[in-house]
C-alpha positions in Angstrom: 47.4 -31.2 -18.1 43.7 -30.0 -18.1 41.7 -33.1 -18.3 39.0 -31.4 -20.7 38.4 -28.4 -22.1 35.0 -29.0 -23.5 32.7 -29.8 -21.3 29.3 -28.5 -23.2 27.4 -27.2 -25.6 28.2 -23.9 -25.3 32.2 -24.9 -25.1 31.6 -26.8 -28.6 30.3 -23.6 -30.1 33.4 -21.2 -28.9 35.8 -24.2 -30.2 33.9 -24.5 -33.8 34.1 -20.6 -34.2 37.5 -21.1 -33.4 38.0 -23.1 -35.7 36.3 -21.5 -38.4 38.5 -18.1 -37.8 41.5 -20.8 -37.8 40.5 -22.3 -41.1 40.0 -18.7 -42.5 43.4 -17.4 -41.3 45.2 -19.5 -43.7 43.7 -18.0 -47.1 44.9 -14.6 -46.8 48.5 -15.8 -46.8 48.1 -18.1 -49.4 46.1 -15.5 -51.6 48.7 -13.3 -51.7 51.7 -15.8 -52.3 50.1 -17.0 -55.1 48.8 -13.5 -56.5 52.1 -11.9 -56.0 53.7 -14.7 -58.5 54.1 -13.1 -62.2 51.5 -13.8 -64.2 52.7 -16.4 -66.6 55.7 -17.8 -64.8 55.6 -20.5 -61.8 52.8 -22.5 -63.1 53.3 -25.4 -61.0 53.6 -23.4 -57.6 50.9 -21.0 -58.3 48.6 -24.5 -59.1 49.6 -25.8 -55.8 48.6 -22.4 -53.8 45.3 -21.9 -55.8 44.3 -25.5 -55.4 45.2 -25.7 -51.4 43.6 -22.2 -51.0 40.3 -23.6 -52.5 40.4 -26.5 -50.2 40.9 -24.2 -47.2 37.2 -23.1 -48.3 36.3 -26.6 -48.5 37.5 -27.3 -44.7 35.6 -23.7 -43.7 32.5 -25.2 -45.2 32.6 -28.2 -42.8 33.3 -26.4 -39.8 30.2 -24.7 -40.8 28.2 -27.8 -41.3 29.8 -29.2 -37.8 28.4 -25.9 -36.3 24.9 -25.9 -38.3 24.4 -29.2 -36.6 24.5 -28.4 -33.1 22.7 -25.2 -33.6 25.2 -22.6 -34.2 25.5 -19.8 -36.3 28.1 -19.4 -38.4 29.2 -15.8 -39.1 32.7 -14.6 -40.7 32.3 -10.9 -40.2 32.1 -11.0 -36.5 34.8 -8.8 -35.1 37.9 -10.2 -34.9 37.0 -13.2 -37.2 40.2 -11.9 -39.6 43.6 -12.1 -37.7 45.7 -9.2 -37.3 48.8 -10.5 -39.2 51.3 -11.4 -38.1 49.4 -14.3 -35.8 50.6 -16.8 -34.0 50.4 -20.8 -34.8 51.9 -23.5 -32.9 54.9 -25.8 -33.9 55.3 -28.4 -31.1 56.5 -26.3 -27.9 57.8 -23.2 -29.9 55.3 -21.2 -32.2 55.7 -19.2 -35.3 54.1 -16.1 -36.9 51.7 -16.4 -40.2 52.7 -13.4 -42.2 51.4 -11.7 -45.3 54.4 -12.9 -47.7 55.2 -13.0 -51.1 55.9 -16.0 -52.9 59.3 -17.0 -51.4 61.4 -19.4 -49.4 60.2 -17.7 -46.2 56.8 -17.9 -47.3 56.7 -21.5 -48.2 58.8 -22.6 -44.7 55.9 -20.9 -43.3 53.6 -23.1 -45.1 54.7 -25.7 -44.5 55.1 -25.3 -40.6 51.1 -24.4 -40.9 50.3 -28.0 -42.5 52.7 -29.9 -40.8 52.0 -33.6 -39.0 51.8 -32.6 -35.5 51.1 -35.4 -33.0 51.8 -34.3 -29.4 54.4 -36.7 -28.2 52.5 -38.0 -25.3 48.6 -36.8 -24.1 50.3 -34.5 -21.3 51.4 -32.4 -24.1 48.6 -31.7 -26.2 48.1 -28.3 -24.4 50.8 -26.3 -23.7 51.1 -22.4 -21.9 50.8 -19.4 -24.3 53.4 -16.8 -23.8 50.9 -13.6 -22.2 52.5 -11.7 -25.3 50.9 -13.9 -27.8 47.7 -11.7 -28.5 47.0 -13.5 -32.2 47.3 -17.4 -31.3 45.5 -19.0 -34.0 44.9 -23.1 -31.8 44.8 -21.2 -28.3 41.8 -22.8 -26.2 38.7 -20.6 -25.6 37.9 -21.8 -22.8 40.9 -22.8 -20.9 42.8 -19.2 -20.5 46.0 -18.9 -21.6 46.6 -22.7 -23.2 47.4 -23.4 -26.6 47.7 -26.8 -28.7 50.6 -28.3 -29.8 49.2 -28.1 -33.4 46.3 -27.4 -35.4 45.9 -31.6 -35.6 45.7 -31.6 -31.5 43.4 -28.7 -31.7 40.8 -30.5 -33.9 41.6 -34.0 -31.8 40.6 -31.9 -28.6 37.1 -31.0 -30.7 36.3 -34.7 -31.6 36.8 -35.9 -28.4 34.6 -33.3 -27.3 31.8 -34.0 -29.4 32.1 -37.1 -28.1 31.9 -36.2 -24.5 29.1 -33.6 -25.1 26.8 -35.8 -27.3 26.7 -38.9 -24.9 25.1 -36.7 -22.2 23.0 -34.4 -24.5 21.3 -37.2 -27.3 19.5 -33.9 -28.8 22.7 -32.1 -29.4 22.5 -32.5 -33.1 19.2 -30.7 -33.4 20.1 -28.2 -36.6 18.1 -27.5 -39.1 19.2 -29.8 -42.0 18.2 -26.9 -44.7 21.3 -24.7 -43.3 23.8 -27.9 -44.4 25.8 -27.1 -47.3 26.0 -30.1 -49.6 28.5 -31.5 -52.1 26.2 -30.2 -54.6 27.1 -26.7 -53.7 30.7 -27.3 -53.8 33.5 -28.6 -55.7 36.9 -28.7 -55.5 38.4 -31.7 -57.2 39.9 -32.5 -53.4 37.4 -34.0 -51.4 34.0 -33.7 -50.9 31.8 -31.9 -48.8 30.5 -33.8 -45.7 26.5 -33.1 -44.7 26.8 -33.4 -40.6 23.7 -34.7 -39.1 25.2 -36.9 -36.1 28.3 -37.8 -34.3 29.4 -40.0 -36.6 29.5 -37.4 -39.7 30.8 -34.8 -37.2 33.5 -36.7 -36.4 34.4 -37.4 -40.1 34.2 -34.2 -41.6 36.6 -33.0 -38.8 39.1 -35.8 -39.3 38.9 -34.7 -43.2 40.3 -31.7 -42.4 43.3 -33.0 -40.2 44.5 -35.7 -42.8 44.0 -33.1 -45.5 46.1 -30.4 -44.5 48.9 -33.0 -42.2 48.4 -36.4 -43.7 49.1 -37.3 -39.5 46.9 -40.2 -40.0 47.5 -41.3 -43.4 51.3 -40.5 -44.2 51.6 -38.4 -47.4 47.8 -39.0 -48.9 44.7 -38.0 -47.1 41.7 -40.3 -47.3 40.6 -39.1 -50.4 44.4 -40.5 -51.8 45.1 -36.8 -52.6 48.6 -35.0 -51.6 48.0 -33.9 -48.4 48.9 -30.4 -48.3 52.0 -30.3 -46.0 53.7 -32.9 -48.5 52.2 -30.3 -51.6 54.4 -27.5 -50.1 57.1 -29.8 -49.1 57.5 -30.3 -52.8 58.4 -26.6 -53.8 61.3 -26.8 -51.3 62.4 -30.3 -52.7 62.0 -29.2 -56.3 60.5 -32.7 -57.2 56.6 -34.3 -57.3 55.9 -36.8 -55.1 54.7 -40.0 -56.6 53.4 -43.4 -55.2 55.5 -45.6 -53.3 57.5 -42.4 -52.2 59.4 -42.1 -48.5 58.3 -38.7 -46.8 61.7 -36.9 -47.4 62.6 -38.6 -50.6 60.4 -37.4 -53.8 61.1 -39.3 -56.9 58.7 -37.5 -59.4 59.0 -35.6 -62.2 61.4 -31.8 -61.2 59.5 -28.7 -60.0 61.1 -25.8 -60.9 60.9 -22.6 -59.4 62.2 -19.1 -60.6 62.2 -16.9 -57.0 62.8 -13.5 -58.9 59.6 -13.7 -61.0 57.8 -12.3 -58.0 56.6 -9.2 -56.5 58.0 -8.3 -53.6 55.5 -7.4 -51.7 56.0 -6.0 -48.0 55.2 -8.5 -45.5 52.7 -8.1 -43.0 51.5 -4.8 -44.9 49.0 -2.3 -42.5 46.9 0.5 -44.3 49.1 3.0 -41.7 52.3 2.0 -44.3 50.5 3.5 -46.9 50.7 7.5 -47.5 47.8 9.0 -46.2 45.2 9.9 -48.7 46.9 8.6 -51.8 45.8 6.8 -54.5 47.2 3.2 -53.2 46.0 3.8 -49.8 42.4 4.3 -51.4 42.9 1.1 -53.8 43.8 -1.3 -50.4 40.6 0.5 -48.4 38.9 -0.8 -51.5 40.1 -4.1 -51.5 39.4 -4.5 -47.7 35.3 -3.5 -48.5 35.6 -6.1 -51.1 36.9 -9.0 -49.0 34.6 -7.9 -46.8 31.8 -8.3 -48.8 33.2 -11.9 -49.6 32.9 -12.7 -45.7 29.5 -11.5 -45.4 28.7 -13.3 -49.1 30.4 -16.4 -47.3 28.4 -15.9 -44.0 25.1 -16.0 -46.0 25.8 -19.2 -47.5 26.6 -20.9 -43.8 23.8 -19.2 -43.0 20.5 -20.9 -44.8 21.4 -19.9 -48.3 23.9 -22.6 -49.4 23.2 -22.3 -53.0 25.1 -19.0 -52.8 28.3 -20.5 -52.1 29.4 -21.6 -55.6 29.5 -18.1 -56.4 31.5 -17.3 -52.9 34.4 -19.5 -54.2 34.7 -17.5 -57.6 34.2 -14.1 -55.9 37.7 -15.4 -54.3 39.4 -15.2 -57.0 38.0 -12.1 -58.9 39.4 -10.3 -55.9 42.5 -11.1 -58.2 42.1 -7.3 -59.9 42.5 -6.1 -56.7 45.1 -7.7 -55.9 47.1 -7.0 -59.4 46.3 -3.1 -58.4 48.3 -3.5 -55.5 51.3 -5.7 -55.8 52.3 -4.2 -59.3 53.4 -1.0 -57.3 56.0 0.3 -55.1 54.8 1.4 -51.7 56.6 4.5 -51.7 59.2 5.1 -48.6 59.6 0.8 -48.5 62.9 0.3 -50.0 61.4 -0.8 -53.1 58.9 -3.7 -51.7 55.4 -3.4 -53.2 51.9 -2.9 -51.7 49.6 -5.5 -51.0 46.1 -6.4 -49.4 46.3 -5.7 -45.4 42.9 -7.5 -44.7 41.8 -5.3 -42.1 38.3 -5.4 -42.9 36.0 -2.4 -42.4 32.8 -2.7 -40.0 29.8 -2.2 -41.3 30.6 -5.6 -44.1 28.5 -8.1 -42.5 25.1 -9.4 -43.3 21.6 -7.7 -42.2 20.7 -8.7 -38.7 18.6 -11.3 -38.5 15.1 -11.6 -36.6 16.4 -14.7 -34.8 19.3 -14.2 -31.8 22.7 -15.8 -32.7 23.7 -19.3 -30.8 25.6 -18.7 -27.5 29.2 -18.1 -28.4 28.7 -16.3 -31.5 28.4 -12.7 -31.7 26.8 -10.4 -34.9 27.8 -7.3 -36.3 26.4 -4.3 -37.0 25.6 -3.3 -40.4 24.8 -0.3 -42.3 
């Protein structure tokens, strides 16, 4: 086992940038499943997915606050920030792909794997060697070549331990401008509050909240705020029943939760622009959506780069993408055997913010804008 993969502030910056990419990487799959559901149907499932997507935005914000607190510069427009789907996540000793899929049993199974409780059985198994062919592994170590983590929870534990180690040797670690913090007045999701990060304790609290809300790793069914952890929300879709207080993890006893799997547009899984007929109107719609999504990421970057008040607009903007989704998912994709079109999330260059006068901190990159 590698004793420590975080030795200094630059290592922390690399890890926190990777954490931002990870938190964002779940949003396109959740939105694809959400918008594939026929309007007016599967309301329970749609609500669960929608709320979870908003809370992933909260997680993204919390990581940005930690990054800003140690003097980093969040940039959601940097090359490679949005993964090429399918991307890989760990499932203990094995791994699985995160795809852009419609709302199907297979998609829900993937969501459960993303959010599953995943504490490594021993300290020595936190890190696992990554197969050389995995070029889009979302929780690989940015400082230990070819190593990835047993789970998302273990990835965050590594960051928390790294923060403790570096802070012990660097009293000035948390020197970021407080004005760059996103406070609770700028974001409300109903499933947790933004934590302003100014020191080690608040940074630890923010990162532990992310792991707890997703996996319920330390608190069972519910996170620290008393909300059902994401993993168990998705398990409700598999088990067909809501959890209620006092339930065992595998046996919810609440009201039934009905799903009609036929009321879904069967979007082609992990669709790419190359799947669209060249020059077709549908291809132009897909390209326009990608440009709009790039503008959405640029807006979030602006919020995390010193203008936190625009974050509220960014959360709303995520759901203003509905029109672009609908223009795609409602239409069959020519040559795909009846499958439907969908967004590809291939973000074009030139969608980032205007260049800043100050250089980006180590561990980050900036895109050139037009």
